N, C-alpha and C positions, 0 to 999 in steps of 0.2 A: 358515731361516738361523740360525746360532748367533750369540749375542752374546758377545763375548770381552771380558774386563776383569779388573781387580784383584779379588782375593778380599777380603772384609771380615770383621771378627771375627764377625759374625752368620752367616757361611758355614762356620765351623769345624766344626760338627756334621755338616753335609752333606758336607763334604770327608772328614771322618773316617769317616763311614758308607761313602763310596766306597772308602776304603782297606780297611776291614774286609770289604766285599763282594768286592773284588779279591783280598784275602789268602785268603779262603775258596775262591774260584774257582780260584786258583792251586794251592792244596792239593788240591782235588778232581781236578786234572789231574796230580797226582803231582810237582809242582815244588816245590822248596824255597825258591823266591823269596818274599821277604817273610815267611818263617816265623821264629819266634824262635830265636835261637842263643845259648845260654849264659845266657838269662834266661827267666823264666816268660812265658806269653802275656800276662798282665796287665801285667807290667813292660814288655814289648815294646810293647804298645799305648799305654801311658803315654808311652814315649819317642817313639813316632811322633806321637802327638797333640801333644806338646811341640814337635817339629820343625815340624809343620804350623802351629801357632800362631805360632811364631817367624817362619816364612816370611811369614805373613799380616801380622804386625806390621812386618816389614822391607820390605813392599811388593814381595815377589818371588814371591808365590803368585797364580796366575791361575786363572780359571774360564771354562768354556764354559757358557752358559745357553741353555736352550730352553724357551720359555714360562715364563720366570722360575724355572725349576728348574735346579739345578746338575747337569749331565750329564757334566762332565769337568773335570779340573784338571791343572795342572803347576806346578812351581816352576822359575823361570828366573832364573839369576844368573851371576856371574862365577867361582863356585867351581869350580876345576879340581882334582879330587882328585889330590894329589901322588903317590899310589901308582899312578895310571893315566896321568896326563898329565905328560910330562917337559918340561923347559925347551926342548928342541929342537922340541917340538910347538907352541911359541909360544902357550901357553895364554891369554895376554892378547888374542889375536885372535879369541876365541870367547865365546859365551854357552853355558851348560850347562843341559840339561833334567834335572830330578830329579822323582821321584814323579809321572810322568804316569799318570793313571788315567781310564778311561772307564767310566761305569756299564754294567753288564751289559745293562740295558734298552735303552741307546742303542748298544750294540756293533753294528758293521756299518753304522752310519749316518754314517760319515765324521767323527765327532767327533774322533778321534785325528788324522786328516789335518788338520782345521781347527786343532787345537791346535798341531801341528808347523808348519804353514804360517804361522800367526800368530807363533809363536816365531821362525821364520826371518826374518820381516819385522821383528820387533822387534830382532833381532840386527843386521840391515842398518841400521835406523834409528839404532842405537847405534854404527854405524861398525865393526862386527865383520865378519870374513870367514867365520866358521864357526859352525854350530850343532852342538853335540856332546852325546853322552850315553853312558852305560855301561849295559849290559844284563846280565841274568843269563847266565852262561856256557852253561848247558845249555838255555836257552829258545830253541831254534832257530826255532820259529814266530815268536817276537818278532823275532829277527834278520831273518828273511825279510820281516816286516812293515816294519821300518825300511828295508830295502833297497828295497822297493816305494815307500817315501816319499822316495826320492832320497838316502838315506844310503849311505855306503860303509863297509865294515868296515875299521878301521885296524889292529887287532891284538887279541888276547885275552891278558889278564894273568891268570895262574893263581896265586892265593894260597890257601894252605890255610885261612886265617882268614876268607875271604869268598868268596861265590859269584858276586858280580858281577865284571865285568872284561872283557866283550866290548865293545870301544870302537868307536863309530860317529861319523862326522861328515858334515855336509852343507854345501856351500858355499851361502851365503845368497842370493847373486844380487840380483835386483831386489826392491824393496819391494812387497809385495802390497797388496791393497785392505783387508785387515783393519785395524781401528782398535782402539786400546786404550780 
């Protein structure tokens, strides 16, 4: 069983390593997801590390641990990207998943499912109706994965300046047994 909980500053390196591992894996699959655009790889990684660190300090970055090892992470907050979620979507009724990553070693072991189920339960605990996320437009395998996890495709926003924009949401329903 995975242990879900807040990420701590001491987890920064482990989470950043998960990001770099996922970035390399996505590149090996020919996907542009999480690849630098308009900046060097070094600058890109510095920006991402800063975002992760800020999320940890804000108390919005969470991890899944197995045998005290970080095997997955996500950021969960109320930030509804205004390029994606319009006022008529009622963005205040949702929590949003950002930077969900599962270690390649743990892939296929339901870590992602556990993270998403935990996030949905947390959204329900906070009185939200929806758990939402945006995914890379061309990562159709990821879209299918989210649909298998109970998400429905809302729409895809196509912007020339960003590759993300496939929007998904899942009604949170009942509170699960996962605890923070």
